[in-house]
C-alpha positions in Angstrom: 88.9 108.6 86.1 85.4 109.4 87.4 82.6 107.3 85.9 79.1 108.6 85.1 76.5 107.6 87.6 73.7 105.4 86.3 70.8 107.7 85.5 72.9 110.8 86.1 72.6 113.9 84.1 75.5 114.8 81.7 78.6 115.9 83.7 77.6 114.3 87.0 80.0 111.6 88.3 80.2 109.3 91.2 83.1 109.5 93.7 86.0 107.1 93.1 88.1 105.4 95.7 91.5 106.9 96.3 94.2 105.1 94.3 96.0 102.7 96.6 93.4 103.1 99.3 93.9 100.8 102.3 90.8 98.8 103.0 91.8 95.9 105.2 88.8 96.1 107.5 87.1 93.1 106.0 90.1 90.7 106.3 90.4 89.3 109.8 92.9 86.6 110.8 91.6 83.1 111.0 90.4 81.9 114.4 93.3 79.5 114.4 95.9 82.2 114.0 98.9 81.8 116.3 101.9 83.4 114.6 102.6 87.0 113.7 102.4 86.2 110.0 98.9 84.6 110.5 97.6 87.6 112.4 99.0 90.1 109.8 96.4 89.9 107.0 97.8 92.8 104.9 99.1 92.2 101.4 102.5 93.2 100.0 100.8 95.8 97.9 99.0 97.3 101.0 102.2 97.4 102.9 103.9 99.2 100.0 101.1 101.8 99.9 101.2 102.3 103.7 105.0 102.7 103.7 105.0 105.3 100.9 105.7 108.8 102.2 102.9 111.1 101.1 103.8 113.7 98.5 102.3 116.4 100.8 104.5 115.9 103.8 104.8 119.6 104.1 101.1 119.8 104.7 101.3 117.5 107.7 101.0 118.7 111.3 103.4 117.2 113.9 101.2 116.0 116.8 104.1 115.0 119.0 105.7 111.8 120.3 104.0 108.9 122.1 104.9 105.6 123.6 103.2 102.8 121.7 102.3 99.2 122.5 100.8 96.5 120.4 97.1 97.0 119.9 94.4 94.3 119.3 96.3 91.9 116.9 92.9 90.6 115.5 91.9 94.1 114.3 93.1 94.4 110.7 94.7 97.4 108.9 97.1 100.2 109.7 96.0 102.3 112.6 97.0 104.1 115.8 94.9 104.8 118.8 96.4 107.7 120.7 95.6 110.5 123.1 97.3 112.9 120.6 94.1 113.2 118.6 90.6 114.1 119.7 88.9 112.9 116.5 89.4 110.2 113.9 91.6 111.1 110.9 94.5 110.0 108.8 98.2 110.5 109.6 101.7 109.0 109.6 103.8 107.4 112.3 107.6 107.6 112.2 109.8 105.2 114.2 113.1 107.2 114.7 115.1 104.0 115.4 114.6 102.8 111.9 113.6 106.0 110.1 110.7 104.1 108.6 107.2 105.6 108.5 103.7 104.2 107.9 100.4 105.9 106.9 97.7 105.1 109.5 94.2 105.8 110.5 94.3 107.8 113.7 91.7 107.4 116.4 91.4 108.9 119.9 92.3 107.0 123.0 92.0 107.8 126.7 94.5 105.3 127.9 97.8 105.4 126.0 98.8 104.6 122.4 98.2 101.3 120.7 99.3 100.5 117.2 98.2 97.8 114.8 100.3 94.7 114.3 100.9 95.4 110.5 101.9 99.0 111.2 104.4 98.0 113.9 105.9 95.3 111.7 106.2 97.7 108.7 108.3 100.3 110.6 110.3 97.8 112.6 108.8 98.4 116.1 109.4 95.5 118.5 106.1 93.8 119.0 106.7 93.1 122.7 108.3 96.5 123.7 107.2 100.0 124.5 108.8 102.5 122.1 108.6 106.1 121.3 107.2 107.1 117.9 106.5 110.5 116.2 103.0 111.1 115.1 101.8 113.4 112.3 98.3 114.2 111.1 97.1 115.2 107.6 99.2 115.1 104.5 
């Protein structure tokens, strides 16, 4: 529920964070990280939120398919850099082999598609392979 802003007039509220918002940008793996589990700093709750299929799937736009590889394992969160978008936004990635999907932050890339370690793990993409995924925006 929105909360009144300090010093605000009656009826004015401040914006609230989205329930279940994924904010993993501040958690980076330790410098001594060597294993996949040490590099993946997401919590079980964040993985559950990211794996949830959005209620408005019908409002999504299919962007196409792309071949993904592992992105920077030190960069936290659920994200996909891809030439399928020209501006940053939110979306969802589906790995047809497992049928699993993950909500991600989308950002443009000029040189192929790279996905975050936590996103790849969540949908069962092999970390050392190149695989095809389906990408959707919005929703």
